[in-house]
Biotite code that builds the C-alpha atoms (Angstrom):
import biotite.structure as struc

atoms = struc.array([
    struc.Atom([48.425, -6.689, -3.667], chain_id="A", res_id=1, res_name="MET", atom_name="CA", element="C"),
    struc.Atom([48.803, -4.169, -0.596], chain_id="A", res_id=2, res_name="ARG", atom_name="CA", element="C"),
    struc.Atom([46.607, -1.482, -2.854], chain_id="A", res_id=3, res_name="ASN", atom_name="CA", element="C"),
    struc.Atom([44.087, -3.921, -3.335], chain_id="A", res_id=4, res_name="LEU", atom_name="CA", element="C"),
    struc.Atom([43.644, -4.841, 0.386], chain_id="A", res_id=5, res_name="VAL", atom_name="CA", element="C"),
    struc.Atom([43.612, -0.774, 0.877], chain_id="A", res_id=6, res_name="LYS", atom_name="CA", element="C"),
    struc.Atom([40.535, -0.534, -1.987], chain_id="A", res_id=7, res_name="LEU", atom_name="CA", element="C"),
    struc.Atom([39.116, -3.310, -0.514], chain_id="A", res_id=8, res_name="LEU", atom_name="CA", element="C"),
    struc.Atom([38.962, -2.103, 3.036], chain_id="A", res_id=9, res_name="SER", atom_name="CA", element="C"),
    struc.Atom([37.780, 1.591, 1.865], chain_id="A", res_id=10, res_name="LEU", atom_name="CA", element="C"),
    struc.Atom([35.183, 0.031, -0.017], chain_id="A", res_id=11, res_name="CYS", atom_name="CA", element="C"),
    struc.Atom([33.968, -2.110, 3.066], chain_id="A", res_id=12, res_name="LEU", atom_name="CA", element="C"),
    struc.Atom([34.308, 0.886, 5.053], chain_id="A", res_id=13, res_name="MET", atom_name="CA", element="C"),
    struc.Atom([31.994, 2.725, 2.728], chain_id="A", res_id=14, res_name="LEU", atom_name="CA", element="C"),
    struc.Atom([28.875, 0.130, 2.653], chain_id="A", res_id=15, res_name="VAL", atom_name="CA", element="C"),
    struc.Atom([27.434, 1.469, 5.871], chain_id="A", res_id=16, res_name="PRO", atom_name="CA", element="C"),
    struc.Atom([27.432, 5.178, 4.430], chain_id="A", res_id=17, res_name="ALA", atom_name="CA", element="C"),
    struc.Atom([25.976, 4.046, 1.381], chain_id="A", res_id=18, res_name="LEU", atom_name="CA", element="C"),
    struc.Atom([23.367, 2.174, 3.078], chain_id="A", res_id=19, res_name="ALA", atom_name="CA", element="C"),
    struc.Atom([21.942, 4.801, 4.842], chain_id="A", res_id=20, res_name="PHE", atom_name="CA", element="C"),
    struc.Atom([22.594, 7.482, 2.138], chain_id="A", res_id=21, res_name="SER", atom_name="CA", element="C"),
    struc.Atom([19.441, 6.680, 0.399], chain_id="A", res_id=22, res_name="HIS", atom_name="CA", element="C"),
    struc.Atom([17.094, 7.136, 3.520], chain_id="A", res_id=23, res_name="GLY", atom_name="CA", element="C"),
    struc.Atom([14.453, 4.840, 4.587], chain_id="A", res_id=24, res_name="ALA", atom_name="CA", element="C"),
    struc.Atom([14.338, 1.269, 2.987], chain_id="A", res_id=25, res_name="PRO", atom_name="CA", element="C"),
    struc.Atom([11.083, 0.399, 0.720], chain_id="A", res_id=26, res_name="ARG", atom_name="CA", element="C"),
    struc.Atom([8.804, -1.346, 2.840], chain_id="A", res_id=27, res_name="ILE", atom_name="CA", element="C"),
    struc.Atom([6.374, -4.512, 1.351], chain_id="A", res_id=28, res_name="GLN", atom_name="CA", element="C"),
    struc.Atom([3.228, -6.008, 2.742], chain_id="A", res_id=29, res_name="VAL", atom_name="CA", element="C"),
    struc.Atom([1.883, -9.199, 0.997], chain_id="A", res_id=30, res_name="VAL", atom_name="CA", element="C"),
    struc.Atom([-1.502, -10.263, 2.603], chain_id="A", res_id=31, res_name="GLU", atom_name="CA", element="C"),
    struc.Atom([-3.203, -13.510, 0.976], chain_id="A", res_id=32, res_name="GLU", atom_name="CA", element="C"),
    struc.Atom([-6.872, -15.138, 1.591], chain_id="A", res_id=33, res_name="ILE", atom_name="CA", element="C"),
    struc.Atom([-8.113, -18.145, -0.219], chain_id="A", res_id=34, res_name="THR", atom_name="CA", element="C"),
    struc.Atom([-11.866, -17.588, -1.150], chain_id="A", res_id=35, res_name="ILE", atom_name="CA", element="C"),
    struc.Atom([-14.541, -20.217, -1.723], chain_id="A", res_id=36, res_name="ASN", atom_name="CA", element="C"),
    struc.Atom([-15.702, -18.807, -4.908], chain_id="A", res_id=37, res_name="ALA", atom_name="CA", element="C"),
    struc.Atom([-14.870, -19.003, -8.679], chain_id="A", res_id=38, res_name="GLU", atom_name="CA", element="C"),
    struc.Atom([-12.129, -16.115, -9.924], chain_id="A", res_id=39, res_name="PRO", atom_name="CA", element="C"),
    struc.Atom([-14.236, -14.517, -12.282], chain_id="A", res_id=40, res_name="GLU", atom_name="CA", element="C"),
    struc.Atom([-17.137, -14.110, -9.505], chain_id="A", res_id=41, res_name="LYS", atom_name="CA", element="C"),
    struc.Atom([-14.158, -13.056, -7.125], chain_id="A", res_id=42, res_name="VAL", atom_name="CA", element="C"),
    struc.Atom([-12.923, -10.720, -10.029], chain_id="A", res_id=43, res_name="TRP", atom_name="CA", element="C"),
    struc.Atom([-16.400, -9.491, -10.628], chain_id="A", res_id=44, res_name="ASP", atom_name="CA", element="C"),
    struc.Atom([-16.492, -8.205, -7.310], chain_id="A", res_id=45, res_name="ALA", atom_name="CA", element="C"),
    struc.Atom([-13.081, -5.963, -6.959], chain_id="A", res_id=46, res_name="ILE", atom_name="CA", element="C"),
    struc.Atom([-12.525, -5.247, -10.535], chain_id="A", res_id=47, res_name="LYS", atom_name="CA", element="C"),
    struc.Atom([-14.097, -2.022, -10.558], chain_id="A", res_id=48, res_name="ASN", atom_name="CA", element="C"),
    struc.Atom([-11.750, 1.343, -9.535], chain_id="A", res_id=49, res_name="PHE", atom_name="CA", element="C"),
    struc.Atom([-15.109, 2.848, -8.563], chain_id="A", res_id=50, res_name="ASP", atom_name="CA", element="C"),
    struc.Atom([-16.521, -0.065, -5.828], chain_id="A", res_id=51, res_name="SER", atom_name="CA", element="C"),
    struc.Atom([-14.066, -0.401, -2.995], chain_id="A", res_id=52, res_name="LEU", atom_name="CA", element="C"),
    struc.Atom([-16.393, 0.933, -0.408], chain_id="A", res_id=53, res_name="HIS", atom_name="CA", element="C"),
    struc.Atom([-18.978, -2.188, -1.272], chain_id="A", res_id=54, res_name="THR", atom_name="CA", element="C"),
    struc.Atom([-16.273, -4.694, -0.066], chain_id="A", res_id=55, res_name="TRP", atom_name="CA", element="C"),
    struc.Atom([-14.087, -2.626, 2.096], chain_id="A", res_id=56, res_name="HIS", atom_name="CA", element="C"),
    struc.Atom([-15.138, -2.315, 5.510], chain_id="A", res_id=57, res_name="PRO", atom_name="CA", element="C"),
    struc.Atom([-13.031, 0.929, 6.203], chain_id="A", res_id=58, res_name="ALA", atom_name="CA", element="C"),
    struc.Atom([-14.096, 2.825, 3.175], chain_id="A", res_id=59, res_name="ILE", atom_name="CA", element="C"),
    struc.Atom([-17.793, 4.423, 3.411], chain_id="A", res_id=60, res_name="THR", atom_name="CA", element="C"),
    struc.Atom([-17.474, 6.020, -0.387], chain_id="A", res_id=61, res_name="ALA", atom_name="CA", element="C"),
    struc.Atom([-15.742, 5.849, -3.589], chain_id="A", res_id=62, res_name="THR", atom_name="CA", element="C"),
    struc.Atom([-15.660, 8.904, -5.940], chain_id="A", res_id=63, res_name="ALA", atom_name="CA", element="C"),
    struc.Atom([-14.028, 8.008, -9.186], chain_id="A", res_id=64, res_name="ALA", atom_name="CA", element="C"),
    struc.Atom([-13.529, 9.170, -12.905], chain_id="A", res_id=65, res_name="LYS", atom_name="CA", element="C"),
    struc.Atom([-12.172, 7.029, -15.883], chain_id="A", res_id=66, res_name="GLY", atom_name="CA", element="C"),
    struc.Atom([-13.667, 3.450, -15.098], chain_id="A", res_id=67, res_name="GLY", atom_name="CA", element="C"),
    struc.Atom([-11.363, 0.999, -15.519], chain_id="A", res_id=68, res_name="ASN", atom_name="CA", element="C"),
    struc.Atom([-8.907, 2.944, -17.993], chain_id="A", res_id=69, res_name="ASP", atom_name="CA", element="C"),
    struc.Atom([-5.102, 3.531, -17.349], chain_id="A", res_id=70, res_name="LYS", atom_name="CA", element="C"),
    struc.Atom([-5.119, 7.229, -15.507], chain_id="A", res_id=71, res_name="GLY", atom_name="CA", element="C"),
    struc.Atom([-8.418, 6.793, -13.959], chain_id="A", res_id=72, res_name="ALA", atom_name="CA", element="C"),
    struc.Atom([-8.885, 8.368, -10.505], chain_id="A", res_id=73, res_name="THR", atom_name="CA", element="C"),
    struc.Atom([-10.631, 7.535, -7.824], chain_id="A", res_id=74, res_name="ARG", atom_name="CA", element="C"),
    struc.Atom([-10.979, 9.632, -3.984], chain_id="A", res_id=75, res_name="THR", atom_name="CA", element="C"),
    struc.Atom([-11.812, 6.940, -0.987], chain_id="A", res_id=76, res_name="LEU", atom_name="CA", element="C"),
    struc.Atom([-13.619, 8.262, 1.934], chain_id="A", res_id=77, res_name="THR", atom_name="CA", element="C"),
    struc.Atom([-12.827, 6.532, 5.090], chain_id="A", res_id=78, res_name="LEU", atom_name="CA", element="C"),
    struc.Atom([-14.908, 5.977, 8.301], chain_id="A", res_id=79, res_name="GLU", atom_name="CA", element="C"),
    struc.Atom([-13.233, 9.151, 10.029], chain_id="A", res_id=80, res_name="ASN", atom_name="CA", element="C"),
    struc.Atom([-13.808, 11.047, 7.310], chain_id="A", res_id=81, res_name="GLY", atom_name="CA", element="C"),
    struc.Atom([-9.890, 11.492, 5.912], chain_id="A", res_id=82, res_name="GLY", atom_name="CA", element="C"),
    struc.Atom([-9.538, 10.791, 2.139], chain_id="A", res_id=83, res_name="THR", atom_name="CA", element="C"),
    struc.Atom([-7.353, 9.186, 0.206], chain_id="A", res_id=84, res_name="ILE", atom_name="CA", element="C"),
    struc.Atom([-6.596, 9.924, -3.843], chain_id="A", res_id=85, res_name="ASP", atom_name="CA", element="C"),
    struc.Atom([-5.443, 7.202, -5.615], chain_id="A", res_id=86, res_name="GLU", atom_name="CA", element="C"),
    struc.Atom([-4.612, 6.689, -9.752], chain_id="A", res_id=87, res_name="GLU", atom_name="CA", element="C"),
    struc.Atom([-5.439, 3.121, -11.934], chain_id="A", res_id=88, res_name="LEU", atom_name="CA", element="C"),
    struc.Atom([-1.843, 2.433, -13.156], chain_id="A", res_id=89, res_name="LYS", atom_name="CA", element="C"),
    struc.Atom([-2.827, -1.109, -14.739], chain_id="A", res_id=90, res_name="LYS", atom_name="CA", element="C"),
    struc.Atom([-5.826, -3.003, -15.254], chain_id="A", res_id=91, res_name="PHE", atom_name="CA", element="C"),
    struc.Atom([-5.825, -6.392, -16.696], chain_id="A", res_id=92, res_name="ASP", atom_name="CA", element="C"),
    struc.Atom([-8.423, -8.480, -17.205], chain_id="A", res_id=93, res_name="VAL", atom_name="CA", element="C"),
    struc.Atom([-7.065, -11.803, -18.527], chain_id="A", res_id=94, res_name="GLU", atom_name="CA", element="C"),
    struc.Atom([-4.442, -11.478, -15.833], chain_id="A", res_id=95, res_name="LYS", atom_name="CA", element="C"),
    struc.Atom([-7.084, -10.311, -13.365], chain_id="A", res_id=96, res_name="MET", atom_name="CA", element="C"),
    struc.Atom([-5.292, -7.781, -11.903], chain_id="A", res_id=97, res_name="THR", atom_name="CA", element="C"),
    struc.Atom([-4.821, -4.226, -10.239], chain_id="A", res_id=98, res_name="VAL", atom_name="CA", element="C"),
    struc.Atom([-2.034, -1.949, -10.061], chain_id="A", res_id=99, res_name="MET", atom_name="CA", element="C"),
    struc.Atom([-2.614, 1.378, -8.572], chain_id="A", res_id=100, res_name="TYR", atom_name="CA", element="C"),
    struc.Atom([-1.076, 4.329, -6.767], chain_id="A", res_id=101, res_name="ALA", atom_name="CA", element="C"),
    struc.Atom([-1.418, 6.816, -4.027], chain_id="A", res_id=102, res_name="VAL", atom_name="CA", element="C"),
    struc.Atom([-1.512, 10.253, -5.412], chain_id="A", res_id=103, res_name="THR", atom_name="CA", element="C"),
    struc.Atom([-2.343, 12.108, -2.066], chain_id="A", res_id=104, res_name="GLY", atom_name="CA", element="C"),
    struc.Atom([-4.076, 11.928, 1.376], chain_id="A", res_id=105, res_name="MET", atom_name="CA", element="C"),
    struc.Atom([-5.762, 14.418, 3.898], chain_id="A", res_id=106, res_name="SER", atom_name="CA", element="C"),
    struc.Atom([-4.283, 14.757, 7.332], chain_id="A", res_id=107, res_name="ALA", atom_name="CA", element="C"),
    struc.Atom([-5.128, 12.975, 10.222], chain_id="A", res_id=108, res_name="ALA", atom_name="CA", element="C"),
    struc.Atom([-3.154, 15.412, 12.694], chain_id="A", res_id=109, res_name="GLY", atom_name="CA", element="C"),
    struc.Atom([0.527, 16.468, 13.700], chain_id="A", res_id=110, res_name="GLU", atom_name="CA", element="C"),
    struc.Atom([3.145, 15.134, 15.249], chain_id="A", res_id=111, res_name="VAL", atom_name="CA", element="C"),
    struc.Atom([6.314, 17.376, 17.074], chain_id="A", res_id=112, res_name="ASP", atom_name="CA", element="C"),
    struc.Atom([9.425, 16.801, 14.675], chain_id="A", res_id=113, res_name="ASP", atom_name="CA", element="C"),
    struc.Atom([12.306, 18.268, 17.049], chain_id="A", res_id=114, res_name="ASP", atom_name="CA", element="C"),
    struc.Atom([10.303, 21.429, 17.873], chain_id="A", res_id=115, res_name="GLY", atom_name="CA", element="C"),
    struc.Atom([8.703, 21.330, 14.360], chain_id="A", res_id=116, res_name="HIS", atom_name="CA", element="C"),
    struc.Atom([5.111, 20.103, 13.373], chain_id="A", res_id=117, res_name="PRO", atom_name="CA", element="C"),
    struc.Atom([4.877, 17.719, 11.028], chain_id="A", res_id=118, res_name="HIS", atom_name="CA", element="C"),
    struc.Atom([1.841, 16.286, 9.578], chain_id="A", res_id=119, res_name="GLU", atom_name="CA", element="C"),
    struc.Atom([0.754, 12.813, 9.888], chain_id="A", res_id=120, res_name="VAL", atom_name="CA", element="C"),
    struc.Atom([-1.422, 11.517, 6.930], chain_id="A", res_id=121, res_name="PRO", atom_name="CA", element="C"),
    struc.Atom([-4.683, 9.385, 7.255], chain_id="A", res_id=122, res_name="VAL", atom_name="CA", element="C"),
    struc.Atom([-2.506, 6.358, 6.082], chain_id="A", res_id=123, res_name="VAL", atom_name="CA", element="C"),
    struc.Atom([0.924, 6.749, 7.549], chain_id="A", res_id=124, res_name="PRO", atom_name="CA", element="C"),
    struc.Atom([2.819, 5.726, 4.548], chain_id="A", res_id=125, res_name="VAL", atom_name="CA", element="C"),
    struc.Atom([4.471, 7.662, 1.085], chain_id="A", res_id=126, res_name="SER", atom_name="CA", element="C"),
    struc.Atom([5.117, 6.632, -2.545], chain_id="A", res_id=127, res_name="LYS", atom_name="CA", element="C"),
    struc.Atom([2.454, 3.841, -2.278], chain_id="A", res_id=128, res_name="TYR", atom_name="CA", element="C"),
    struc.Atom([1.369, 1.549, -4.978], chain_id="A", res_id=129, res_name="LYS", atom_name="CA", element="C"),
    struc.Atom([-0.086, -1.695, -4.759], chain_id="A", res_id=130, res_name="ALA", atom_name="CA", element="C"),
    struc.Atom([-1.361, -4.731, -6.731], chain_id="A", res_id=131, res_name="TRP", atom_name="CA", element="C"),
    struc.Atom([-4.393, -6.511, -5.918], chain_id="A", res_id=132, res_name="LEU", atom_name="CA", element="C"),
    struc.Atom([-4.703, -9.979, -8.085], chain_id="A", res_id=133, res_name="THR", atom_name="CA", element="C"),
    struc.Atom([-7.053, -12.928, -8.070], chain_id="A", res_id=134, res_name="VAL", atom_name="CA", element="C"),
    struc.Atom([-5.747, -16.561, -9.167], chain_id="A", res_id=135, res_name="ALA", atom_name="CA", element="C"),
    struc.Atom([-7.619, -19.729, -9.462], chain_id="A", res_id=136, res_name="ALA", atom_name="CA", element="C"),
    struc.Atom([-6.803, -22.307, -6.717], chain_id="A", res_id=137, res_name="THR", atom_name="CA", element="C"),
    struc.Atom([-7.747, -25.784, -5.453], chain_id="A", res_id=138, res_name="ASP", atom_name="CA", element="C"),
    struc.Atom([-11.475, -25.234, -4.580], chain_id="A", res_id=139, res_name="GLY", atom_name="CA", element="C"),
    struc.Atom([-11.547, -21.505, -5.202], chain_id="A", res_id=140, res_name="GLY", atom_name="CA", element="C"),
    struc.Atom([-9.545, -18.348, -5.795], chain_id="A", res_id=141, res_name="SER", atom_name="CA", element="C"),
    struc.Atom([-6.738, -16.960, -4.085], chain_id="A", res_id=142, res_name="LYS", atom_name="CA", element="C"),
    struc.Atom([-6.520, -13.266, -4.026], chain_id="A", res_id=143, res_name="VAL", atom_name="CA", element="C"),
    struc.Atom([-3.350, -11.546, -3.123], chain_id="A", res_id=144, res_name="THR", atom_name="CA", element="C"),
    struc.Atom([-2.740, -7.798, -2.179], chain_id="A", res_id=145, res_name="TRP", atom_name="CA", element="C"),
    struc.Atom([0.734, -6.470, -2.075], chain_id="A", res_id=146, res_name="LYS", atom_name="CA", element="C"),
    struc.Atom([1.974, -3.190, -1.620], chain_id="A", res_id=147, res_name="GLY", atom_name="CA", element="C"),
    struc.Atom([5.081, -1.007, -1.684], chain_id="A", res_id=148, res_name="LYS", atom_name="CA", element="C"),
    struc.Atom([5.955, 2.050, 0.010], chain_id="A", res_id=149, res_name="PHE", atom_name="CA", element="C"),
    struc.Atom([7.827, 4.293, 2.324], chain_id="A", res_id=150, res_name="PHE", atom_name="CA", element="C"),
    struc.Atom([7.281, 5.475, 5.781], chain_id="A", res_id=151, res_name="ARG", atom_name="CA", element="C"),
    struc.Atom([5.410, 9.226, 5.941], chain_id="A", res_id=152, res_name="ALA", atom_name="CA", element="C"),
    struc.Atom([8.605, 10.650, 7.884], chain_id="A", res_id=153, res_name="TYR", atom_name="CA", element="C"),
    struc.Atom([11.220, 12.153, 5.419], chain_id="A", res_id=154, res_name="HIS", atom_name="CA", element="C"),
    struc.Atom([13.115, 14.036, 8.255], chain_id="A", res_id=155, res_name="GLY", atom_name="CA", element="C"),
    struc.Atom([16.558, 14.220, 9.720], chain_id="A", res_id=156, res_name="LYS", atom_name="CA", element="C"),
    struc.Atom([15.775, 12.631, 12.835], chain_id="A", res_id=157, res_name="HIS", atom_name="CA", element="C"),
    struc.Atom([14.514, 9.469, 14.040], chain_id="A", res_id=158, res_name="GLU", atom_name="CA", element="C"),
    struc.Atom([10.998, 9.326, 13.116], chain_id="A", res_id=159, res_name="PRO", atom_name="CA", element="C"),
    struc.Atom([8.107, 9.744, 15.639], chain_id="A", res_id=160, res_name="PRO", atom_name="CA", element="C"),
    struc.Atom([6.067, 6.660, 16.585], chain_id="A", res_id=161, res_name="VAL", atom_name="CA", element="C"),
    struc.Atom([3.288, 7.886, 14.373], chain_id="A", res_id=162, res_name="GLU", atom_name="CA", element="C"),
    struc.Atom([5.279, 7.997, 11.007], chain_id="A", res_id=163, res_name="LEU", atom_name="CA", element="C"),
    struc.Atom([7.962, 5.158, 11.627], chain_id="A", res_id=164, res_name="ASN", atom_name="CA", element="C"),
    struc.Atom([8.395, 2.066, 9.511], chain_id="A", res_id=165, res_name="ASP", atom_name="CA", element="C"),
    struc.Atom([6.773, -0.372, 11.900], chain_id="A", res_id=166, res_name="LYS", atom_name="CA", element="C"),
    struc.Atom([3.442, 2.108, 12.076], chain_id="A", res_id=167, res_name="THR", atom_name="CA", element="C"),
    struc.Atom([3.482, 2.260, 8.428], chain_id="A", res_id=168, res_name="ALA", atom_name="CA", element="C"),
    struc.Atom([3.505, -1.363, 7.852], chain_id="A", res_id=169, res_name="LYS", atom_name="CA", element="C"),
    struc.Atom([0.999, -2.128, 10.772], chain_id="A", res_id=170, res_name="SER", atom_name="CA", element="C"),
    struc.Atom([-1.515, 0.366, 8.956], chain_id="A", res_id=171, res_name="ALA", atom_name="CA", element="C"),
    struc.Atom([-1.085, -1.008, 5.048], chain_id="A", res_id=172, res_name="ILE", atom_name="CA", element="C"),
    struc.Atom([-1.307, -4.777, 7.087], chain_id="A", res_id=173, res_name="THR", atom_name="CA", element="C"),
    struc.Atom([-4.376, -4.151, 8.887], chain_id="A", res_id=174, res_name="GLY", atom_name="CA", element="C"),
    struc.Atom([-6.239, -2.279, 5.797], chain_id="A", res_id=175, res_name="ILE", atom_name="CA", element="C"),
    struc.Atom([-5.173, -5.466, 3.305], chain_id="A", res_id=176, res_name="TYR", atom_name="CA", element="C"),
    struc.Atom([-6.284, -8.226, 5.969], chain_id="A", res_id=177, res_name="LYS", atom_name="CA", element="C"),
    struc.Atom([-9.722, -6.433, 6.845], chain_id="A", res_id=178, res_name="SER", atom_name="CA", element="C"),
    struc.Atom([-10.567, -6.018, 3.502], chain_id="A", res_id=179, res_name="GLY", atom_name="CA", element="C"),
    struc.Atom([-9.549, -9.243, 2.209], chain_id="A", res_id=180, res_name="LEU", atom_name="CA", element="C"),
    struc.Atom([-11.457, -11.166, 5.361], chain_id="A", res_id=181, res_name="GLU", atom_name="CA", element="C"),
    struc.Atom([-14.758, -8.638, 4.693], chain_id="A", res_id=182, res_name="ASN", atom_name="CA", element="C"),
    struc.Atom([-14.460, -9.682, 0.519], chain_id="A", res_id=183, res_name="LEU", atom_name="CA", element="C"),
    struc.Atom([-14.579, -13.571, 1.961], chain_id="A", res_id=184, res_name="LYS", atom_name="CA", element="C"),
    struc.Atom([-17.230, -13.130, 4.244], chain_id="A", res_id=185, res_name="THR", atom_name="CA", element="C"),
    struc.Atom([-19.239, -11.390, 1.630], chain_id="A", res_id=186, res_name="GLN", atom_name="CA", element="C"),
    struc.Atom([-18.696, -13.860, -1.234], chain_id="A", res_id=187, res_name="LEU", atom_name="CA", element="C"),
    struc.Atom([-18.904, -17.014, 0.567], chain_id="A", res_id=188, res_name="GLU", atom_name="CA", element="C"),
    struc.Atom([-22.285, -16.240, 1.988], chain_id="A", res_id=189, res_name="LYS", atom_name="CA", element="C"),
])
């Protein structure tokens, strides 16, 4: 019995160390909007991997290769001139869902990381993947944009504000909300 208590005590002391040993936690953002339009009409507006610039106000151009086939790629150009490279991972017409991942980004600048420069990407996230889904709902469609990612900072110190979890989550939330709100405005005209 005494050995069991010692073992349990040791395990409880190791839990915090194990939690921090994996680095920063994965962050998830989910934004939804209801659009007063048929699901097929909404799906037609968002389904093409090369058309994000037609409904998202922060994207000025989309250069894509591969259509809507798994493995297709696109480079998004942002209002500020920054770029984001993405790859299509899943395209399901029946479920009206698209899944993609970021494969690269341009830099927006640098911050000091304890005396060392650290690059700040145009969107302060890493290992980003997202799903965009359309579903029928009463009176129209529900569009869900869900992303999972990590902050852009992987250093040994406390992350600079520009690269911390809160900034990463805020950036993705803003991107999703502005895109979904603009899509709603376009489709409910």
